[in-house]
C-alpha positions as CSV (number, residue, x, y, z in Angstrom):
1,G,11.2,69.5,-102.9
2,T,8.5,68.8,-100.3
3,L,9.0,66.9,-97.2
4,V,6.2,65.3,-95.4
5,M,6.6,65.1,-91.6
6,I,4.4,62.6,-89.6
7,F,4.2,62.9,-86.0
8,E,2.8,60.4,-83.7
9,K,4.7,61.7,-80.9
10,A,5.0,65.3,-80.0
11,S,8.0,67.2,-80.6
12,T,9.8,70.5,-80.5
13,R,13.4,70.2,-81.6
14,T,12.6,67.5,-84.4
15,R,9.8,69.5,-86.0
16,L,11.3,72.7,-85.8
17,S,14.7,71.6,-87.2
18,F,13.1,69.6,-90.1
19,E,10.6,72.3,-90.9
20,A,13.0,75.3,-90.7
21,G,15.8,73.3,-92.4
22,M,13.5,72.5,-95.4
23,H,12.5,76.0,-95.5
24,Q,16.3,77.1,-95.5
25,L,16.9,74.7,-98.3
26,G,14.3,76.2,-100.4
27,G,11.5,73.3,-99.9
28,A,8.5,72.9,-98.2
29,G,7.7,70.9,-94.9
30,V,4.2,69.6,-94.7
31,Y,3.2,68.7,-91.0
32,L,1.0,65.8,-90.4
33,N,-0.1,64.9,-87.1
34,T,-1.4,61.4,-87.1
35,R,-4.8,62.7,-85.0
36,D,-5.6,64.8,-88.2
37,S,-4.8,62.3,-90.9
38,Q,-6.2,58.7,-91.9
39,L,-3.3,57.2,-90.3
40,G,-4.7,57.9,-87.0
41,R,-7.9,56.5,-87.9
42,G,-6.8,52.9,-88.9
43,E,-5.5,53.2,-92.4
44,P,-2.9,50.3,-93.0
45,V,0.6,51.6,-92.7
46,E,1.4,50.3,-96.1
47,D,-1.5,52.0,-97.8
48,A,-0.5,55.3,-96.2
49,A,2.9,55.1,-97.5
50,Q,1.7,54.4,-101.0
51,V,-0.2,57.4,-101.0
52,I,1.8,59.8,-99.2
53,S,5.0,59.1,-101.0
54,R,3.6,59.8,-104.4
55,M,3.0,63.5,-103.1
56,C,6.3,64.4,-101.8
57,D,10.0,63.9,-102.3
58,A,10.7,62.5,-98.7
59,V,9.0,61.4,-95.6
60,M,10.0,61.9,-91.9
61,I,8.3,59.9,-89.3
62,R,8.6,60.3,-85.6
63,T,6.6,57.4,-84.3
64,F,6.4,54.3,-81.6
65,E,7.5,51.0,-82.8
66,Q,10.3,50.7,-85.3
67,D,8.2,48.2,-86.9
68,I,5.8,51.1,-88.2
69,I,8.7,53.0,-89.8
70,N,10.1,49.8,-91.4
71,R,6.8,48.9,-92.9
72,F,6.1,52.6,-94.2
73,A,9.7,52.5,-95.8
74,K,9.0,49.2,-97.5
75,N,6.0,50.7,-99.3
76,S,7.2,54.2,-100.0
77,R,8.6,55.4,-103.3
78,V,10.6,58.1,-101.6
79,P,13.4,58.1,-98.7
80,V,12.0,57.7,-95.4
81,I,13.8,59.5,-92.4
82,N,13.5,58.2,-88.8
83,G,12.7,61.2,-86.7
84,L,12.3,59.0,-83.6
85,T,11.0,55.6,-82.6
86,N,10.9,53.7,-79.1
87,E,14.0,51.8,-80.4
88,Y,16.2,54.5,-82.2
89,H,17.0,58.2,-82.5
90,P,19.6,58.5,-85.2
91,C,19.0,62.0,-85.9
92,Q,19.8,63.0,-82.3
93,I,23.0,61.1,-82.4
94,L,23.9,62.5,-85.7
95,A,23.8,66.2,-84.1
96,D,25.6,64.9,-81.2
97,I,28.6,63.5,-83.2
98,Y,28.8,66.7,-85.2
99,T,28.7,68.8,-81.8
100,F,31.7,66.4,-80.6
101,I,33.8,67.0,-83.6
102,E,32.9,70.8,-83.8
103,K,34.1,71.2,-80.2
104,K,36.7,68.4,-79.7
105,G,37.9,67.5,-83.3
106,P,37.8,63.9,-84.6
107,I,35.6,61.4,-82.6
108,Q,37.7,58.3,-83.8
109,G,39.4,56.7,-80.9
110,K,37.9,59.1,-78.2
111,T,35.7,57.8,-75.5
112,V,32.3,58.7,-74.5
113,A,30.2,57.8,-71.7
114,W,26.6,57.4,-71.4
115,I,25.0,57.6,-68.1
116,G,21.5,56.9,-67.0
117,D,18.6,55.4,-68.6
118,G,19.3,53.1,-71.7
119,N,17.0,54.3,-74.1
120,N,16.4,54.9,-77.9
121,V,19.2,57.6,-78.0
122,T,21.7,55.0,-76.3
123,N,20.8,52.3,-79.0
124,S,21.7,54.9,-81.6
125,A,24.9,55.8,-79.7
126,I,25.8,52.1,-79.8
127,E,25.2,52.3,-83.6
128,A,27.3,55.5,-83.9
129,A,30.4,54.0,-81.9
130,V,30.5,51.1,-84.4
131,Q,30.2,53.5,-87.4
132,F,32.7,56.1,-86.2
133,D,34.9,54.0,-84.4
134,F,34.9,55.3,-80.8
135,Q,34.7,53.8,-77.5
136,L,31.2,54.0,-75.6
137,N,31.0,53.3,-71.8
138,I,27.6,52.6,-71.0
139,S,26.3,52.8,-67.3
140,C,22.8,52.1,-66.5
141,P,21.0,50.5,-63.6
142,K,20.1,46.7,-64.1
143,G,16.6,46.7,-65.6
144,Y,17.3,50.0,-67.6
145,M,19.8,48.7,-70.1
146,P,20.0,49.6,-73.8
147,S,18.6,47.0,-76.3
148,K,20.3,43.5,-76.2
149,K,19.9,43.1,-80.0
150,T,21.7,46.2,-80.8
151,L,24.6,45.4,-78.2
152,D,24.8,41.8,-79.8
153,W,25.1,43.5,-83.3
154,A,27.9,45.9,-82.1
155,D,29.6,42.9,-80.7
156,K,29.5,41.2,-84.0
157,K,31.2,44.2,-85.7
158,N,33.8,44.5,-82.9
159,G,32.5,47.6,-81.5
160,K,34.1,49.1,-78.6
161,I,31.2,48.9,-76.1
162,N,31.9,48.6,-72.4
163,I,29.0,48.0,-69.9
164,I,30.3,49.4,-66.6
165,Q,27.6,49.2,-64.0
166,D,29.4,51.9,-61.8
167,P,28.9,55.2,-63.2
168,K,31.9,56.8,-61.6
169,K,34.3,54.1,-63.3
170,A,32.4,54.7,-66.7
171,V,33.2,58.4,-66.6
172,A,36.8,58.1,-65.7
173,G,39.0,60.1,-68.1
174,V,36.4,60.2,-70.9
175,D,36.2,63.0,-73.4
176,A,32.5,63.5,-73.2
177,I,29.6,62.5,-70.9
178,M,26.1,61.9,-72.5
179,S,22.8,61.9,-70.6
180,D,19.1,62.1,-71.0
181,K,15.9,62.5,-69.2
182,W,15.0,59.6,-66.8
183,I,11.8,59.4,-67.8
184,S,11.1,59.4,-71.5
185,M,8.0,60.6,-73.4
186,G,5.5,57.6,-73.1
187,D,7.5,55.7,-70.8
188,K,5.3,53.2,-69.1
189,V,7.0,52.6,-66.0
190,N,6.7,53.0,-62.3
191,V,8.2,56.5,-62.2
192,K,9.0,56.5,-58.3
193,Q,10.8,53.3,-58.7
194,K,12.9,54.1,-61.9
195,K,13.9,57.6,-60.3
196,K,15.0,55.6,-57.2
197,A,17.1,53.1,-59.4
198,L,18.6,55.9,-61.3
199,K,19.5,58.4,-58.3
200,D,23.3,57.6,-58.3
201,Y,23.5,58.3,-62.1
202,Q,23.3,62.0,-61.8
203,V,25.6,64.0,-63.7
204,N,26.9,66.4,-61.1
205,K,30.1,68.4,-60.4
206,K,31.6,65.3,-58.5
207,M,31.1,63.1,-61.6
208,M,32.2,65.7,-64.1
209,N,35.5,66.0,-62.2
210,L,36.2,62.3,-62.8
211,A,36.2,62.9,-66.6
212,S,39.0,64.2,-68.6
213,K,39.8,68.0,-67.7
214,D,38.3,69.3,-71.0
215,A,35.3,66.7,-71.3
216,I,32.0,68.0,-72.5
217,F,28.7,67.4,-71.2
218,M,25.9,66.5,-73.7
219,H,22.3,66.2,-73.3
220,V,19.2,65.1,-75.6
221,L,17.0,67.7,-74.1
222,P,14.5,68.5,-72.6
223,A,16.2,68.1,-69.4
224,A,15.3,67.9,-65.7
225,R,17.7,69.8,-63.8
226,G,18.3,68.1,-60.2
227,E,17.4,64.7,-61.7
228,E,19.8,63.3,-64.4
229,V,21.9,66.4,-64.4
230,S,22.6,69.3,-61.8
231,A,21.9,72.6,-62.9
232,E,25.4,73.9,-62.5
233,I,26.6,71.2,-65.0
234,I,24.1,71.9,-67.7
235,D,24.4,75.6,-67.4
236,G,28.2,75.3,-66.9
237,K,31.3,75.7,-69.0
238,Q,31.5,72.2,-70.2
239,S,28.0,72.0,-71.2
240,V,27.5,71.9,-75.0
241,V,23.7,71.1,-74.9
242,W,22.8,74.5,-76.8
243,H,25.0,73.7,-79.6
244,Q,23.7,70.2,-79.7
245,A,20.1,71.4,-80.3
246,E,21.2,74.0,-82.9
247,N,23.1,71.1,-84.6
248,R,19.7,69.3,-85.0
249,L,19.0,71.9,-87.7
250,H,22.2,71.4,-89.5
251,G,22.0,67.8,-89.1
252,Q,18.5,67.5,-90.5
253,K,19.3,69.7,-93.6
254,A,22.4,67.2,-94.2
255,I,20.0,64.4,-94.0
256,I,17.5,66.0,-96.4
257,D,20.1,67.1,-98.8
258,W,21.6,63.4,-98.8
259,C,18.3,61.8,-99.3
260,L,17.3,64.2,-102.3
261,D,20.8,64.1,-103.9
């Protein structure tokens, strides 16, 4: 099979895991950067979807607005995988859940804390909490909260989502702490102001000690040591970040396999 990978946003882990994954499954991955394709020159997304999907077995898109991928999928004849949008990052969360299960056993009924910036991965974590039935404590400063639409959706589904302003309370006794860079790619914000708002949300030894004794630390990567996480935590014994990164490969293979089954 052939997987076409369309990138409007640069990537290390997503590209490598999909390309290597496709190769390991005996298929081929075709990399398209929107700068070198008609998509970047203003061809309507709908037309591009019609053409591209006639030449492959699946498409992975890493783009900006969720609307772009939705429109593409509506006009595609093959499965379309969300490799990341501004709103969601499901491939990342799938690898994270898999990592948790590998390290700690079933995630159902467990408690995970998300500390820091409420971004696309947080939104996907909210969806995962509903899907896999675990409790998610979200602690973000005011103004940097995850999507209200996703929170409302989780509420309707009776998801166990707790918004806890104080990060120390949010991590108390949890099984895992998740974090991400404070300034995401393409983030159009006042960086100084955002870092100031987030300074009490650093996952460091003090914060990690409030979690359960055998809690794990997870990070989406790339990381900024000394900002959202201290070096001693990300490089320490409780960190599973390299396993998470590797599990992107296994996760993508599972997604491709499921799409092409």
